[in-house]
C-alpha positions in Angstrom: 11.2 -59.2 -13.0 8.5 -61.7 -14.8 5.7 -60.6 -12.1 5.0 -57.2 -10.8 4.1 -57.5 -7.3 1.6 -54.8 -6.1 4.1 -53.5 -3.3 2.5 -51.6 -0.4 4.6 -49.2 1.9 7.0 -50.8 4.0 7.8 -53.9 2.1 11.4 -55.5 2.5 12.9 -56.7 1.3 -12.5 -48.9 17.6 -10.0 -47.5 19.7 -6.7 -49.2 19.9 -4.0 -48.5 22.5 -0.3 -49.7 23.5 2.5 -48.4 25.6 0.2 -45.9 27.0 -0.4 -44.0 23.8 -3.9 -44.5 22.3 -4.9 -44.2 18.7 -8.5 -43.9 18.0 -9.9 -45.7 14.5 -13.4 -45.5 13.7 -15.2 -46.6 10.4 -16.4 -49.6 9.1 -14.2 -53.0 7.3 -13.2 -52.2 3.8 -13.8 -48.4 3.9 -11.2 -45.6 5.0 -10.5 -45.4 8.5 -10.8 -42.1 10.3 -7.5 -42.4 12.3 -7.0 -39.9 15.2 -3.2 -39.7 17.2 -3.0 -37.9 20.2 -0.7 -35.3 21.2 3.1 -36.1 21.7 5.2 -38.9 20.6 4.1 -42.4 20.1 4.8 -45.1 22.4 8.5 -47.0 22.2 7.2 -50.6 21.8 5.4 -52.9 19.4 1.5 -52.9 19.8 -0.9 -54.9 17.8 -4.6 -55.3 18.1 -7.0 -56.8 16.0 -10.2 -54.3 16.3 -12.6 -56.7 14.1 -12.0 -60.5 14.0 -12.3 -62.0 10.6 -13.2 -65.8 9.2 -11.2 -68.4 7.4 -7.5 -69.6 7.8 -5.4 -67.6 9.8 -2.0 -65.9 8.2 1.0 -67.8 8.6 4.5 -66.6 7.7 5.0 -67.4 4.1 1.1 -66.8 2.9 0.2 -63.6 0.9 -2.2 -61.3 2.2 -4.4 -59.2 0.0 -5.3 -56.1 2.1 -6.8 -52.7 2.3 -4.1 -50.3 4.4 -3.4 -47.1 5.5 0.2 -46.2 6.7 1.3 -43.4 8.8 4.8 -41.9 9.9 4.5 -40.8 13.6 7.4 -39.1 15.5 7.2 -36.5 18.2 7.0 -33.6 15.2 3.8 -35.1 14.4 2.3 -37.6 11.9 1.7 -37.9 8.3 -0.1 -40.0 5.8 2.5 -42.1 3.6 0.1 -44.5 1.8 -3.4 -45.2 1.4 -4.6 -48.2 -0.8 -8.2 -46.7 -0.8 -6.7 -43.5 -2.7 -4.9 -45.6 -5.1 -8.2 -47.6 -5.5 -6.5 -51.2 -5.1 -5.3 -53.4 -1.9 -1.8 -54.4 -1.7 -0.3 -57.4 -1.7 1.7 -58.8 1.2 4.4 -61.6 1.1 4.8 -62.2 5.0 7.9 -63.8 4.6 9.2 -60.4 3.2 8.1 -57.7 5.4 9.8 -55.5 8.2 9.3 -57.3 11.6 6.2 -55.5 12.9 4.2 -56.3 10.1 5.0 -60.0 10.2 3.5 -59.5 13.7 0.5 -57.5 12.5 -0.3 -60.3 10.0 0.4 -63.2 12.2 -3.1 -65.2 12.8 -5.3 -62.7 10.5 -8.1 -64.1 8.8 -10.1 -62.6 5.9 -12.5 -60.1 7.4 -10.2 -58.9 10.1 -9.5 -54.9 11.1 -5.9 -54.9 12.4 -4.0 -52.0 13.8 -0.2 -51.6 14.6 2.1 -49.4 16.0 5.9 -50.5 14.8 8.7 -48.7 16.4 12.0 -48.0 14.4 13.5 -51.3 15.6 10.8 -53.3 14.3 10.2 -51.3 11.1 13.0 -49.9 9.2 15.7 -49.5 12.1 18.2 -46.7 12.2 18.6 -46.1 8.6 14.9 -45.3 7.9 13.7 -45.6 4.5 14.0 -42.3 2.6 12.2 -43.6 -0.5 9.2 -43.7 1.5 10.1 -40.9 3.6 10.6 -42.9 6.7 13.4 -41.5 9.0 14.9 -43.0 11.3 13.0 -42.2 14.4 9.6 -42.7 13.0 7.4 -45.0 14.3 4.9 -46.5 11.5 1.4 -46.8 12.4 -0.9 -48.9 9.8 -4.5 -50.0 9.7 -4.8 -53.2 7.7 -8.1 -54.7 6.6 -7.3 -58.1 5.5 -9.5 -59.0 2.4 -7.7 -62.5 1.6 -5.2 -65.1 2.8 -3.1 -67.5 0.1 -1.2 -69.8 2.0 1.9 -71.2 -0.1 0.2 -74.5 -0.6 -2.4 -72.6 -2.6 -3.2 -74.3 -6.2 -6.1 -74.7 -8.7 -9.4 -75.5 -7.8 -12.0 -76.6 -10.8 -12.2 -79.4 -13.0 -9.4 -81.1 -14.4 -9.4 -81.0 -18.4 -8.4 -83.9 -20.6 -4.9 -84.3 -21.0 -3.4 -82.1 -24.1 -3.6 -84.2 -27.3 -1.2 -81.5 -29.4 2.6 -83.4 -29.8 3.6 -80.0 -30.3 3.1 -78.3 -26.9 4.6 -78.9 -23.6 3.3 -82.0 -21.5 2.4 -80.6 -17.5 2.7 -83.4 -15.0 1.0 -83.0 -11.5 2.9 -82.3 -8.3 2.5 -82.2 -4.7 0.9 -79.1 -3.5 3.3 -76.3 -3.0 5.4 -77.7 -5.3 6.2 -76.9 -9.2 4.7 -79.0 -11.8 6.8 -80.8 -13.9 7.2 -79.5 -17.6 8.4 -81.5 -20.6 9.0 -80.1 -24.0 8.2 -81.3 -27.3 11.0 -82.1 -30.0 8.8 -79.7 -32.2 10.2 -76.2 -32.8 8.4 -73.4 -30.9 5.4 -72.2 -31.7 5.4 -68.3 -33.2 2.1 -67.6 -31.6 1.0 -67.2 -28.3 -0.7 -70.6 -27.0 -2.8 -70.8 -24.4 -4.1 -74.1 -22.9 -6.1 -74.4 -19.8 -5.5 -77.6 -17.8 -8.0 -77.3 -15.1 -11.1 -75.0 -15.5 -11.6 -72.9 -12.6 -15.3 -72.4 -11.0 -14.4 -68.8 -9.8 -15.0 -65.6 -11.8 -13.6 -64.2 -15.0 -10.1 -62.4 -14.5 -11.0 -58.8 -15.8 -8.8 -56.1 -16.9 -7.3 -54.0 -14.2 -7.5 -56.5 -11.4 -5.2 -57.5 -9.0 -4.3 -61.2 -9.8 -2.9 -63.4 -7.3 -1.4 -66.4 -8.5 1.5 -69.1 -8.5 3.5 -69.7 -11.5 6.4 -71.5 -12.8 8.3 -70.0 -15.8 10.2 -72.8 -18.2 12.6 -72.3 -21.0 11.3 -74.0 -24.1 15.1 -74.8 -25.7 15.4 -76.8 -22.5 12.8 -77.0 -20.1 14.7 -75.4 -17.4 12.9 -73.1 -14.7 13.9 -69.7 -14.9 11.8 -68.2 -12.0 8.8 -69.8 -9.7 6.5 -68.2 -7.0 6.8 -71.9 -5.6 10.5 -71.8 -5.1 9.8 -68.1 -4.0 8.2 -69.8 -1.1 4.8 -67.4 -1.7 1.9 -66.7 -4.7 2.4 -63.4 -6.3 0.1 -60.9 -7.4 0.3 -58.7 -10.4 -2.1 -56.1 -11.9 -3.1 -57.8 -15.0 -4.3 -56.7 -18.6 -2.6 -53.0 -18.0 0.9 -53.5 -19.5 2.5 -54.2 -16.0 3.5 -57.6 -17.3 4.2 -59.2 -20.7 1.9 -59.1 -23.4 1.5 -63.0 -23.4 0.2 -63.0 -19.6 -2.0 -59.7 -20.4 -3.8 -61.5 -23.3 -3.6 -65.3 -22.2 -4.8 -64.5 -18.5 -7.5 -61.9 -18.8 -10.5 -64.1 -19.3 -9.8 -67.0 -17.4 -11.9 -68.1 -14.4 -10.3 -67.8 -10.8 -9.1 -71.5 -9.5 -8.1 -72.5 -13.0 -4.1 -73.8 -14.1 -3.3 -72.3 -17.6 -0.5 -73.3 -19.9 1.1 -70.3 -21.8 3.6 -70.7 -24.6 4.9 -67.0 -25.2 7.1 -66.0 -28.3 9.6 -63.5 -27.8 7.7 -61.2 -29.3 4.7 -61.0 -26.6 7.6 -61.7 -23.6 10.5 -59.9 -23.3 11.6 -58.9 -26.8 14.9 -58.9 -28.6 16.8 -57.8 -25.4 15.4 -60.9 -23.4 15.9 -60.1 -19.7 19.7 -61.0 -18.9 19.0 -61.3 -14.8 16.9 -64.2 -15.7 19.2 -66.0 -18.4 16.3 -65.3 -20.8 17.5 -64.9 -24.7 16.2 -62.6 -27.1 15.1 -65.7 -29.2 13.7 -67.5 -26.1 10.0 -69.3 -26.1 8.9 -68.9 -22.6 6.6 -71.4 -21.0 4.6 -70.7 -18.1 2.0 -73.1 -15.9 -0.1 -70.1 -13.8 -2.4 -71.0 -11.4 -5.4 -68.4 -11.1 -5.9 -68.2 -7.2 -8.0 -64.8 -6.7 -8.6 -61.5 -7.8 -9.4 -58.2 -6.4 
């Protein structure tokens, strides 16, 4: 993959009560919650409740939600903490179009600053097969406490001052496109540069991106050799997220995006040595000799 998504548990591919069973949640938003379960088995219905109402844009299917979370497995045999963003020190990135149904429902209408609790029975979670990779059995109910940090709609784009058009005839030209669509990129006739090229097309007014942050972005990836798109968050239908500056994405991204400001649109020309090397990436049709061009919108950092 071009982007390493920060994937929390259950990605697919006050007091809260539901179905006659109460789960008690204590603690402030943004801090590790204390979750207490009653004796016995969980209820068999989906239950979602907002314990704290946030502000801003409400999440819809297709948006990317960044949230802190704890996730539990609950059955008649007991309960177990399976995952915690607080323990990892990094929030999760939830593409709402690619979640189990119960999490889709949990995030529906959620706003930044909201604390949401969800009890997700198997039929709204992983179904009859469970998810052995996440230690979830076929009869296990999932319980999540979700602290929503931010909501990024599928149409999110750069915010800042547009820079003068590129005057370098040896670099690609980037044309504007409607919100939610990949920009059109025209490749020059010149040979691809052998070194990383970084140009700021829109200068954002947000904080500088720092090493080790979760970076939320929109991006399109293009072949220098023919200008064709090989990967795009716009085609995927939602923004994506990646840990930046830690080696979890290609070197060209780590070097070119750290230090850029949130809100910016950046053009990157990445030589093979800073991309996928001599092996390329066959599932995307990337050859070992390919120079890759990216247009990246920096939407937020966490």
